[in-house]
C-alpha positions as CSV (number, residue, x, y, z in Angstrom):
1,M,13.5,23.1,-5.9
2,I,16.6,21.1,-4.4
3,N,19.9,21.6,-4.5
4,A,22.0,18.7,-6.2
5,T,23.9,18.6,-3.1
6,D,20.9,17.8,-1.2
7,L,20.0,14.6,-3.2
8,K,21.0,12.4,-0.3
9,N,19.8,8.5,-0.1
10,G,16.0,8.4,0.1
11,T,15.5,11.9,-1.6
12,T,12.8,12.1,-4.3
13,F,13.0,14.4,-7.1
14,L,11.9,15.0,-10.4
15,D,14.1,14.9,-13.9
16,K,12.9,15.2,-17.5
17,G,9.1,14.8,-16.5
18,K,10.0,11.4,-14.5
19,P,10.1,11.1,-10.6
20,Y,13.3,9.4,-9.1
21,K,14.3,8.2,-5.5
22,V,17.9,8.4,-4.9
23,I,19.5,5.1,-3.9
24,K,23.3,6.0,-3.8
25,Y,24.8,9.7,-3.3
26,T,28.0,10.6,-4.2
27,H,29.7,14.1,-4.0
28,V,33.0,14.6,-6.1
29,K,35.5,17.3,-6.2
30,I,38.2,17.1,-8.8
31,G,40.9,19.7,-8.8
32,R,40.3,23.3,-9.7
33,G,37.2,22.7,-11.4
34,G,33.5,22.7,-10.0
35,A,32.1,19.7,-7.8
36,I,29.7,17.3,-9.5
37,V,27.2,14.9,-7.6
38,R,26.5,11.6,-8.6
39,V,23.5,9.5,-7.7
40,S,22.0,6.2,-8.9
41,A,18.5,6.9,-8.7
42,R,15.3,4.4,-9.1
43,N,12.8,5.5,-11.7
44,L,9.5,5.2,-9.5
45,E,7.6,4.9,-12.8
46,N,9.1,1.6,-14.1
47,G,11.8,0.7,-11.6
48,G,14.9,1.1,-13.4
49,V,17.9,2.6,-12.0
50,D,19.6,5.3,-13.8
51,E,23.1,6.9,-13.1
52,K,22.9,10.4,-13.1
53,T,25.5,13.1,-12.9
54,F,24.7,17.3,-11.8
55,S,26.6,20.0,-11.2
56,S,26.9,21.1,-7.5
57,N,25.1,24.2,-8.2
58,I,22.1,22.9,-10.5
59,K,18.8,22.6,-8.8
60,V,16.3,19.9,-9.5
61,E,12.6,19.6,-9.1
62,D,11.1,18.4,-6.0
63,V,8.6,15.5,-5.9
64,Q,5.3,15.6,-3.8
65,T,4.6,11.9,-2.9
66,T,2.1,11.0,-0.5
67,K,1.7,7.4,1.7
68,R,-1.2,5.8,1.8
69,Q,-2.1,2.5,4.3
70,L,-3.9,-0.1,1.9
71,Q,-5.2,-3.7,2.0
72,F,-4.0,-6.1,-0.4
73,L,-7.0,-7.7,-2.0
74,Y,-6.0,-10.1,-5.1
75,S,-4.1,-10.0,-8.0
76,D,-3.7,-11.2,-11.8
77,E,-1.5,-11.5,-14.5
78,N,-2.0,-7.7,-15.1
79,F,-2.8,-5.9,-11.9
80,A,-2.7,-5.8,-8.2
81,T,-5.9,-4.6,-6.5
82,F,-5.5,-2.9,-3.0
83,M,-8.5,-1.4,-0.8
84,D,-8.4,1.7,1.5
85,P,-10.0,0.3,4.9
86,N,-11.3,3.7,5.5
87,T,-13.4,4.6,2.3
88,Y,-13.2,1.4,0.8
89,E,-12.3,2.5,-2.5
90,Q,-10.3,-0.1,-4.7
91,I,-7.1,0.8,-6.4
92,E,-5.4,-1.1,-9.2
93,V,-1.7,-1.0,-9.4
94,P,0.0,-2.5,-12.6
95,A,2.0,-5.7,-11.6
96,S,4.8,-4.7,-13.4
97,V,5.3,-1.8,-11.1
98,I,5.3,-4.0,-8.1
99,E,6.6,-7.6,-9.5
100,N,9.5,-7.9,-7.0
101,E,7.4,-7.2,-3.9
102,L,4.2,-8.9,-5.0
103,P,5.0,-12.3,-4.1
104,F,6.0,-11.3,-0.7
105,I,2.3,-9.9,-0.1
106,K,-0.6,-12.0,1.3
107,E,-4.1,-11.5,1.1
108,G,-5.5,-9.2,3.2
109,Q,-2.1,-7.6,4.4
110,V,-1.8,-4.0,4.8
111,V,0.9,-2.1,3.2
112,G,2.2,1.5,2.7
113,L,1.8,2.4,-1.0
114,L,3.7,5.4,-2.5
115,F,1.5,7.9,-4.7
116,W,2.9,10.8,-6.8
117,E,-0.3,12.7,-8.4
118,D,-2.6,9.6,-7.7
119,K,-0.4,7.5,-9.7
120,P,1.0,4.6,-7.5
121,L,5.0,4.2,-7.6
122,S,5.9,1.7,-5.1
123,I,4.9,-0.4,-2.1
124,E,6.8,-1.1,1.0
125,I,6.7,-4.0,2.7
126,Q,8.9,-5.5,5.7
127,P,12.3,-6.4,4.6
128,K,11.5,-10.0,6.4
129,V,8.1,-12.1,6.1
130,I,7.3,-15.4,7.6
131,L,5.9,-17.9,5.1
132,E,5.0,-21.8,5.2
133,V,6.9,-24.3,3.4
134,T,4.3,-26.2,1.1
135,D,6.8,-28.5,-0.6
136,T,10.2,-30.1,0.6
137,P,11.8,-33.4,0.1
138,P,12.9,-35.1,3.5
139,G,16.3,-34.4,4.7
140,V,18.8,-37.5,4.4
141,K,19.7,-38.8,7.5
142,G,24.0,-38.5,7.3
143,D,24.2,-35.1,5.7
144,T,24.5,-33.1,8.4
145,A,28.6,-32.8,8.3
146,S,28.0,-29.7,6.8
147,N,25.9,-26.7,6.1
148,V,23.9,-28.8,3.0
149,Y,20.7,-27.1,1.5
150,K,17.7,-28.3,-0.3
151,Q,15.1,-27.0,-2.2
152,A,11.5,-25.8,-0.8
153,T,8.6,-24.3,-2.2
154,L,7.0,-21.8,0.0
155,E,3.1,-21.0,0.0
156,N,3.7,-18.0,-2.2
157,G,4.8,-20.4,-4.7
158,L,8.5,-19.1,-4.2
159,K,11.4,-21.6,-4.5
160,V,14.3,-21.1,-1.4
161,K,17.4,-23.2,-0.6
162,V,16.5,-24.1,3.2
163,P,18.8,-26.5,5.8
164,L,17.9,-30.1,5.5
165,F,16.1,-30.0,9.1
166,I,13.4,-28.0,7.4
167,K,10.1,-30.0,7.1
168,K,6.7,-29.3,5.2
169,G,4.5,-27.6,7.1
170,E,7.0,-25.5,9.3
171,K,7.3,-21.7,9.1
172,V,10.5,-19.6,7.8
173,V,11.6,-16.2,7.9
174,V,12.7,-15.0,4.2
175,D,14.6,-11.9,3.4
176,T,12.0,-10.0,0.8
177,R,15.5,-7.9,-0.5
178,S,17.0,-11.2,-1.7
179,G,14.2,-13.8,-1.8
180,E,16.5,-15.8,0.6
181,Y,15.9,-18.2,3.8
182,V,17.4,-16.7,6.8
183,E,15.8,-18.7,9.8
184,R,13.3,-21.1,10.9
185,A,10.4,-18.9,12.2
186,K,9.6,-18.9,16.2
């Protein structure tokens, strides 16, 4: 059991039979009354974010999660398939659970998969990835007076705004949290 006051960022807990991970923690003490704890927590089963309020003296159930390093094999519209490189066991993860991270994983890449009682909850990927530009219009000469961007399609199908000097075939760094261009890859 975890005290509500120990629900710091990154802590996992169980509420009404569902696993949550704390995104934001706030401890509030108002006047003579008891303190309360407010948390923004991500539901680890469906990815939704819920606002939860607990009295400071309440205890919540701890969630025991395990993290395994698995290799990404392939995905279809319903599932993403991963393989344990040690046992060669294949694990199917519903695409809806990892839909935000899936475009940034390449075939053969090893990622950390978070499990709760043999149920896959989420994957951990790098905050920035390097992707190749597969299609972009050429930059127009004379448009370099200010920060002008153009549309580019990357190898994973993602469309991002890139500066005019980026050409087809170049590699760029993309932020996986926002899906935005960061810089030209070195």
